[in-house]
Every structure is written in structure tokens, then in C-alpha cells.
Backbone as a printed PyTorch tensor [residue, N CA C, xyz], in Angstrom:
tensor([[[ -9.2030,  37.0200,  -4.0540],
         [ -8.4500,  36.1850,  -3.4920],
         [ -7.1010,  37.3970,  -3.2940]],

        [[ -6.2210,  37.0880,  -2.3160],
         [ -4.7050,  37.7260,  -2.5990],
         [ -3.9100,  36.6480,  -2.8900]],

        [[ -2.5450,  37.1250,  -3.5100],
         [ -1.5340,  35.7180,  -3.9730],
         [ -1.4570,  34.9500,  -3.0700]],

        [[ -1.1180,  35.1290,  -1.6540],
         [ -0.5620,  34.2070,  -0.5440],
         [ -1.8990,  33.4020,  -0.5520]],

        [[ -2.9410,  33.4280,  -0.1680],
         [ -4.1840,  32.8580,  -0.3600],
         [ -3.9940,  31.7160,  -1.7380]],

        [[ -3.9010,  31.9960,  -2.7950],
         [ -3.8390,  31.6890,  -3.9390],
         [ -2.7120,  30.5770,  -3.6050]],

        [[ -1.5330,  30.7390,  -3.4750],
         [ -0.4930,  30.2380,  -3.1580],
         [ -1.0260,  29.0120,  -2.5800]],

        [[ -1.1360,  29.2360,  -1.6230],
         [ -1.3810,  28.3000,  -0.0670],
         [ -2.8160,  27.0910,  -1.3890]],

        [[ -3.7340,  27.6010,  -1.5740],
         [ -4.4720,  27.0960,  -2.0480],
         [ -3.6070,  26.0690,  -3.2190]],

        [[ -3.3670,  26.3390,  -4.2680],
         [ -2.8030,  25.3800,  -4.8140],
         [ -1.6460,  24.5050,  -4.1790]],

        [[ -0.7780,  24.9220,  -3.4070],
         [ -0.2130,  23.7340,  -2.9190],
         [ -0.9480,  22.9490,  -2.1300]],

        [[ -2.2130,  23.3420,  -1.6470],
         [ -2.8670,  22.0670,  -0.9070],
         [ -3.5230,  21.2160,  -2.2880]],

        [[ -4.2160,  21.7990,  -3.2650],
         [ -4.7070,  21.1850,  -4.3310],
         [ -3.2270,  20.3660,  -4.3650]],

        [[ -2.5460,  20.6790,  -5.1020],
         [ -1.3370,  20.1570,  -5.6850],
         [ -0.8120,  18.7550,  -4.9560]],

        [[ -1.0290,  18.9950,  -3.2900],
         [ -0.7430,  18.2280,  -2.0790],
         [ -1.2510,  16.3430,  -2.5980]],

        [[ -3.1630,  17.3080,  -2.4960],
         [ -4.1410,  15.9620,  -2.8360],
         [ -4.1260,  15.3780,  -4.0320]],

        [[ -3.2840,  16.2730,  -5.1780],
         [ -3.2580,  15.3090,  -6.7080],
         [ -2.1410,  14.1450,  -6.2090]],

        [[ -0.8620,  14.5280,  -5.9250],
         [  0.3690,  14.1500,  -5.5880],
         [ -0.4400,  12.8130,  -4.3200]],

        [[ -0.5910,  12.9780,  -3.3960],
         [ -1.5740,  11.9350,  -2.5340],
         [ -2.2760,  11.1110,  -3.2260]],

        [[ -3.5340,  11.4360,  -3.6970],
         [ -4.1680,  10.7260,  -4.5120],
         [ -3.9310,   9.7230,  -5.8430]],

        [[ -2.8750,  10.1010,  -6.4470],
         [ -1.9080,   9.3180,  -7.8080],
         [ -0.9630,   8.5960,  -6.9590]],

        [[ -0.8430,   8.8400,  -5.5270],
         [  0.3380,   7.6250,  -4.9220],
         [ -0.8240,   6.3830,  -4.6790]],

        [[ -2.0630,   7.1730,  -3.6600],
         [ -2.8300,   6.0570,  -3.3370],
         [ -3.2790,   5.0700,  -4.4910]],

        [[ -3.5430,   6.2160,  -5.1720],
         [ -4.2940,   5.3480,  -6.1340],
         [ -3.3350,   4.0430,  -7.3180]],

        [[ -2.2540,   4.3800,  -7.1840],
         [ -1.0310,   3.7680,  -8.0440],
         [ -0.3930,   2.5410,  -7.3420]],

        [[ -0.1680,   2.5720,  -5.8170],
         [  0.6620,   2.0150,  -5.0380],
         [  0.1600,   0.2050,  -5.1090]],

        [[ -1.3560,   0.1160,  -4.5490],
         [ -2.0130,  -1.4990,  -4.4620],
         [ -0.9060,  -1.8540,  -6.1540]],

        [[ -1.2840,  -1.3880,  -7.4140],
         [ -0.8460,  -1.7130,  -8.7970],
         [  0.7360,  -1.6470,  -8.8160]],

        [[  1.0670,  -1.0780,  -8.8590],
         [  2.3050,  -0.5140,  -9.1280],
         [  3.3030,  -0.3990,  -7.7040]],

        [[  3.6860,  -1.1520,  -6.5040],
         [  4.3900,  -0.6250,  -5.2330],
         [  5.6680,   0.3240,  -5.6390]],

        [[  5.8880,   1.1480,  -4.8620],
         [  6.7450,   1.5150,  -5.0790],
         [  7.8250,   1.5170,  -3.8760]],

        [[  7.8590,  -0.0200,  -3.2390],
         [  8.5000,  -0.0090,  -2.2100],
         [  8.8980,   0.6980,  -0.7690]],

        [[  7.9920,   1.6840,  -0.7550],
         [  8.3330,   2.1880,   0.5390],
         [  7.5290,   2.1320,   1.8850]],

        [[  7.1710,   0.9960,   1.9530],
         [  6.9300,  -0.0600,   2.9740],
         [  7.2720,  -1.3750,   2.8400]],

        [[  7.5200,  -2.1440,   3.5350],
         [  7.8200,  -3.6110,   4.0610],
         [  6.8930,  -4.3130,   3.3060]],

        [[  7.0140,  -5.8920,   2.9130],
         [  6.0680,  -6.3860,   2.6120],
         [  5.1260,  -7.1490,   3.2290]],

        [[  5.5510,  -7.0170,   4.3580],
         [  4.4490,  -7.2350,   5.6230],
         [  3.0570,  -6.6440,   5.8190]],

        [[  3.1600,  -5.7290,   5.6760],
         [  2.2080,  -4.3350,   5.6610],
         [  1.2600,  -4.6110,   3.7740]],

        [[  0.2770,  -4.3050,   4.5650],
         [ -0.8720,  -4.5830,   3.4940],
         [ -2.0020,  -3.8710,   3.1690]],

        [[ -3.0000,  -3.8010,   2.2190],
         [ -3.4850,  -2.3690,   2.1130],
         [ -4.7840,  -3.3510,   1.0620]],

        [[ -6.0030,  -3.0720,   1.3570],
         [ -6.7390,  -3.5030,  -0.0890],
         [ -6.5380,  -2.8320,  -0.9320]],

        [[ -6.7060,  -3.3880,  -1.7150],
         [ -6.3380,  -2.2460,  -3.2040],
         [ -7.7710,  -1.3850,  -3.5360]],

        [[ -8.7840,  -1.9580,  -3.1650],
         [-10.3960,  -1.5560,  -4.2280],
         [-10.3880,  -0.2540,  -2.9930]],

        [[-10.3470,  -0.2850,  -1.9970],
         [-10.6710,   0.8970,  -1.0290],
         [ -9.3640,   2.0800,  -1.4620]],

        [[ -8.2900,   1.6660,  -1.4970],
         [ -7.1020,   2.5010,  -1.6620],
         [ -7.0090,   3.1630,  -2.8550]],

        [[ -7.4740,   2.5780,  -3.9180],
         [ -7.6660,   2.9280,  -5.0600],
         [ -8.8890,   4.0290,  -5.1790]],

        [[-10.0510,   3.5660,  -4.5910],
         [-11.1970,   4.3780,  -4.0960],
         [-10.9930,   5.6940,  -3.7090]],

        [[-10.0030,   5.7890,  -2.4700],
         [ -9.6610,   6.3790,  -1.8000],
         [ -8.6240,   7.7730,  -2.4010]],

        [[ -7.5670,   7.3030,  -3.0950],
         [ -6.8400,   8.1950,  -4.2100],
         [ -7.4010,   8.7600,  -5.0850]],

        [[ -8.8410,   7.5810,  -5.7360],
         [ -8.9810,   8.6650,  -6.6310],
         [ -9.8150,   9.6360,  -6.1900]],

        [[-10.7650,   9.7470,  -5.1450],
         [-11.3330,  10.8340,  -4.5310],
         [-10.6710,  11.7920,  -4.3670]],

        [[ -9.0590,  11.9850,  -3.7170],
         [ -8.1650,  12.6370,  -3.4390],
         [ -7.7650,  13.5390,  -4.7350]],

        [[ -7.4830,  12.8250,  -5.2120],
         [ -6.8080,  13.1750,  -6.7930],
         [ -7.5470,  13.6520,  -7.8040]],

        [[ -9.3160,  13.4230,  -8.0140],
         [-10.2870,  13.9320,  -8.6710],
         [-10.6290,  15.5730,  -7.9390]],

        [[-10.5600,  15.5650,  -6.4410],
         [-10.8060,  17.1330,  -5.7160],
         [ -9.6290,  17.5430,  -6.1270]],

        [[ -8.2410,  17.0400,  -6.0330],
         [ -7.5240,  17.9220,  -6.3110],
         [ -7.5220,  18.4180,  -7.8050]],

        [[ -8.0530,  17.6370,  -8.3080],
         [ -7.8290,  18.4850, -10.2690],
         [ -8.8040,  19.5380, -10.0890]],

        [[-10.1900,  19.1060,  -9.7580],
         [-11.1070,  19.7570,  -9.4330],
         [-10.4770,  20.9920,  -9.1350]],

        [[ -9.8560,  21.1580,  -8.1010],
         [ -9.5170,  22.5730,  -7.5460],
         [ -9.0720,  23.5790,  -7.9930]],

        [[ -8.0480,  22.1830,  -8.2430],
         [ -6.4070,  23.3760,  -9.4130],
         [ -7.3970,  23.6330, -10.8290]],

        [[ -8.1990,  23.2680, -11.4000],
         [ -8.4320,  23.6810, -12.3190],
         [ -9.7860,  24.8800, -12.1610]],

        [[-10.6140,  24.8180, -10.8760],
         [-11.2410,  26.1100, -10.2640],
         [-10.4380,  27.0720,  -9.9520]],

        [[ -9.2800,  26.7200,  -9.7030],
         [ -8.2990,  28.2090,  -9.1960],
         [ -8.1100,  28.4320, -10.2380]],

        [[ -7.2460,  27.7530, -11.4530],
         [ -6.9090,  28.3470, -12.7010],
         [ -8.2250,  29.3030, -13.2050]],

        [[ -9.1150,  28.7900, -13.4940],
         [-10.3740,  29.7590, -14.1820],
         [-10.6250,  30.6590, -13.4240]],

        [[-10.3260,  30.6940, -11.9130],
         [-11.1890,  32.1700, -11.0100],
         [-10.3570,  33.3220, -11.4920]],

        [[ -9.1560,  33.4810, -12.3810],
         [ -8.0890,  34.1420, -12.6510],
         [ -8.7960,  35.1690, -14.1010]],

        [[ -9.4410,  33.9540, -14.8900],
         [-10.0790,  34.5710, -16.0110],
         [-11.2800,  34.8190, -15.4260]],

        [[-12.2580,  34.0440, -14.6590],
         [-13.6570,  34.5270, -14.1510],
         [-13.7410,  34.9160, -12.6370]],

        [[-13.9510,  36.1090, -12.5040],
         [-13.2540,  36.3360, -10.8350],
         [-14.7440,  35.7850,  -9.9990]],

        [[-16.0960,  35.0900, -10.5220],
         [-17.0170,  35.1460,  -9.8250],
         [-16.8850,  33.4680,  -9.2990]],

        [[-15.7080,  33.0000, -10.2050],
         [-15.6030,  31.8880,  -9.5190],
         [-14.2250,  31.9170,  -8.1780]],

        [[-14.1720,  33.2940,  -8.0160],
         [-13.5190,  32.5980,  -6.2200],
         [-13.9790,  32.8790,  -5.2820]],

        [[-15.1850,  32.9550,  -5.4060],
         [-16.5420,  32.8080,  -4.1820],
         [-16.1540,  31.5990,  -3.7200]],

        [[-16.6040,  30.7740,  -4.2820],
         [-15.9930,  28.9160,  -3.5560],
         [-14.6170,  28.7550,  -3.1050]],

        [[-13.7390,  29.1710,  -3.4200],
         [-12.5540,  28.8950,  -3.2900],
         [-12.2740,  28.8890,  -2.0150]],

        [[-12.3200,  29.4060,  -0.6290],
         [-11.8770,  29.2960,   0.6410],
         [-12.8520,  28.4160,   0.9510]],

        [[-14.3380,  27.5780,   0.5370],
         [-15.2120,  26.2780,   0.7240],
         [-13.8940,  25.3310,   0.3260]],

        [[-13.7000,  25.2780,  -0.7820],
         [-13.0010,  24.5130,  -1.3810],
         [-11.5860,  24.0200,  -0.6450]],

        [[-11.0090,  25.4000,  -0.1760],
         [ -9.8940,  24.9330,   0.3690],
         [-10.1670,  24.3140,   1.8320]],

        [[-11.0430,  24.7860,   2.5480],
         [-11.2920,  24.1870,   3.6480],
         [-11.8240,  22.5960,   2.9840]],

        [[-12.8720,  22.2060,   2.3580],
         [-12.7780,  20.9080,   2.3150],
         [-11.1580,  20.1140,   2.4930]],

        [[-10.8670,  20.5790,   1.1790],
         [ -9.5780,  19.9760,   0.9150],
         [ -8.2050,  19.4460,   1.6980]],

        [[ -8.1650,  20.9980,   2.7350],
         [ -7.7820,  20.3410,   4.3920],
         [ -8.2250,  19.3920,   5.2050]],

        [[ -9.8040,  19.7810,   4.8630],
         [-10.2910,  18.3440,   5.6240],
         [ -9.8550,  17.0770,   5.2210]],

        [[-10.2390,  16.9230,   4.1980],
         [ -9.5880,  15.6060,   3.1680],
         [ -8.1660,  14.9780,   3.4800]],

        [[ -7.3190,  16.0970,   3.4460],
         [ -6.5850,  16.0740,   3.6050],
         [ -5.8220,  15.6930,   5.5010]],

        [[ -6.4210,  15.8910,   5.8890],
         [ -6.3130,  15.3350,   7.3590],
         [ -7.0490,  13.9680,   7.8040]],

        [[ -8.2570,  14.0630,   7.3430],
         [ -8.4230,  12.8360,   7.2290],
         [ -8.0300,  11.6190,   7.0340]],

        [[ -7.4850,  11.9280,   5.6420],
         [ -6.3570,  11.3790,   4.9800],
         [ -5.0520,  10.8870,   5.8820]],

        [[ -3.9930,  11.6330,   5.9290],
         [ -3.4810,  11.3930,   7.1630],
         [ -3.6310,  11.0760,   8.4510]],

        [[ -4.9620,  10.9370,   8.8820],
         [ -5.2580,  10.3300,   9.9710],
         [ -5.5630,   8.5890,  10.3420]],

        [[ -6.0040,   8.3730,   8.8730],
         [ -6.4640,   7.6240,   8.5680],
         [ -5.1070,   6.2650,   8.1990]],

        [[ -4.3670,   7.0740,   7.1440],
         [ -2.8700,   6.5440,   6.9150],
         [ -2.0490,   5.7730,   7.9280]],

        [[ -2.2070,   7.0450,   9.0680],
         [ -1.1050,   6.9130,  10.2460],
         [ -1.9070,   5.8780,  11.2610]],

        [[ -3.2000,   5.7010,  11.6700],
         [ -3.9390,   4.9830,  12.4820],
         [ -4.2850,   3.7990,  11.8920]],

        [[ -5.2430,   3.5900,  10.6700],
         [ -6.2670,   2.6950,  10.2810],
         [ -5.5700,   2.1470,   9.3580]],

        [[ -4.7670,   2.4460,   8.2790],
         [ -4.5880,   2.1590,   7.0150],
         [ -4.0640,   0.2330,   6.8520]],

        [[ -2.4460,   0.8020,   7.5590],
         [ -1.4440,  -0.3960,   7.2930],
         [ -2.2740,  -1.7540,   8.5100]],

        [[ -1.9960,  -3.1520,   7.6690],
         [ -2.2010,  -3.8770,   8.0540],
         [ -0.7890,  -4.8330,   8.4700]],

        [[ -1.3450,  -5.3870,   9.1100],
         [  0.8280,  -6.3570,   9.2460],
         [  0.5370,  -7.5560,   9.4510]],

        [[  0.8080,  -8.0550,   8.3460],
         [  1.0370,  -9.3800,   8.0810],
         [  2.1700, -10.4770,   8.6030]],

        [[  2.2150, -10.9810,   9.5190],
         [  3.3130, -12.0000,   9.9220],
         [  3.6980, -12.8740,   8.9600]],

        [[  4.2080, -12.7930,   8.2100],
         [  4.6420, -14.0700,   7.4020],
         [  5.3410, -15.2990,   8.0480]],

        [[  6.1410, -15.0940,   9.2040],
         [  6.8900, -16.3230,   9.8480],
         [  7.9730, -16.5090,   9.5930]],

        [[  8.4710, -15.3310,   8.7840],
         [ 10.1230, -15.1190,   8.1000],
         [ 10.5360, -14.3720,   9.2420]],

        [[ 11.8320, -14.5970,  10.1690],
         [ 12.7020, -13.4890,  10.0990],
         [ 13.2980, -12.3540,   9.2540]],

        [[ 12.9010, -11.5880,  10.1760],
         [ 13.7310, -10.2160,   9.3990],
         [ 15.2470, -10.2020,   9.4490]],

        [[ 16.1570, -10.8570,  10.5480],
         [ 17.2410, -10.7010,  10.5290],
         [ 17.8510, -12.1230,  10.0860]],

        [[ 18.6910, -11.9560,   9.7910],
         [ 19.6140, -13.1980,   9.1900],
         [ 20.0300, -14.1720,  10.6820]],

        [[ 19.4540, -15.4270,  10.3760],
         [ 20.1720, -16.1370,  12.0510],
         [ 21.2000, -16.8330,  11.4240]],

        [[ 22.2620, -16.6340,  12.3000],
         [ 23.8290, -16.6840,  11.9540],
         [ 24.0100, -16.9830,  13.6200]],

        [[ 24.2240, -18.7220,  13.3050],
         [ 24.6820, -19.2570,  14.5190],
         [ 26.1900, -18.7500,  14.8930]],

        [[ 27.1280, -18.1580,  14.3010],
         [ 28.5950, -17.7710,  14.5380],
         [ 28.4120, -16.4350,  14.5140]],

        [[ 27.4010, -15.5760,  14.5010],
         [ 27.4340, -14.3790,  15.2140],
         [ 27.9580, -13.9330,  16.7720]],

        [[ 29.4110, -12.7630,  16.9420],
         [ 29.9260, -13.1780,  18.0130],
         [ 29.2090, -11.6270,  18.6020]]])
């Protein structure tokens, strides 16, 4: 693998780690990036986050070891394809299927009868 391929591989693996750790920790320690009305199932979110982060860490470890052991360079293109597939599938899931809105019956705008 050349330097550009390694750079892209490390970028994909690092993004998987970041997305995975965020998805893993969001149910137990919300960062406040989504409104309170938007909920997600904690167990499934932690599972998805764990899978993404674990695969990202495995990819990073394999890539780092491939510098010392050239035999480990052979699976890197396949691992990058799987990593990109995981990232795409997770992105589509987050955009279209992940969040459910629960209406709490409270208006999000203040009701001010004297508003002009």
C-alpha cells in the first residue's frame, strides 16, 4: 500500500472509532446534540456503537502492525471496503431509521398572549 492509501485507511478507521464510541456512549451520557423528544433504544445503540468502534480499533491495529509485518498488508483493502460499508450502512441507518420522535404534549415555543 502506498502512503495515500494508508492515510485514507487510517481516516476511515478513526471515523469508525469516533462514531462507534459516540453511539456507544450517547444513551447513557447524552451530549445534548438532539432534542429530548428524539429517543433511541439504548441496547441496540450500544451494540451498534460497539461493533463500529471494535472494527475501527481492529482496523487501526492491523494497519499499524502492517508497517512492521508486510504480510498484514494483504487484507487491508478488504478491511477498508468493509469499513466503508459499515460507515455507509450506519449513516443511512442514522438518517432514515434510527430516531423516533415522541411527542410530549408540550409546546416547544412559549405561549405569550401579549406577543405582537
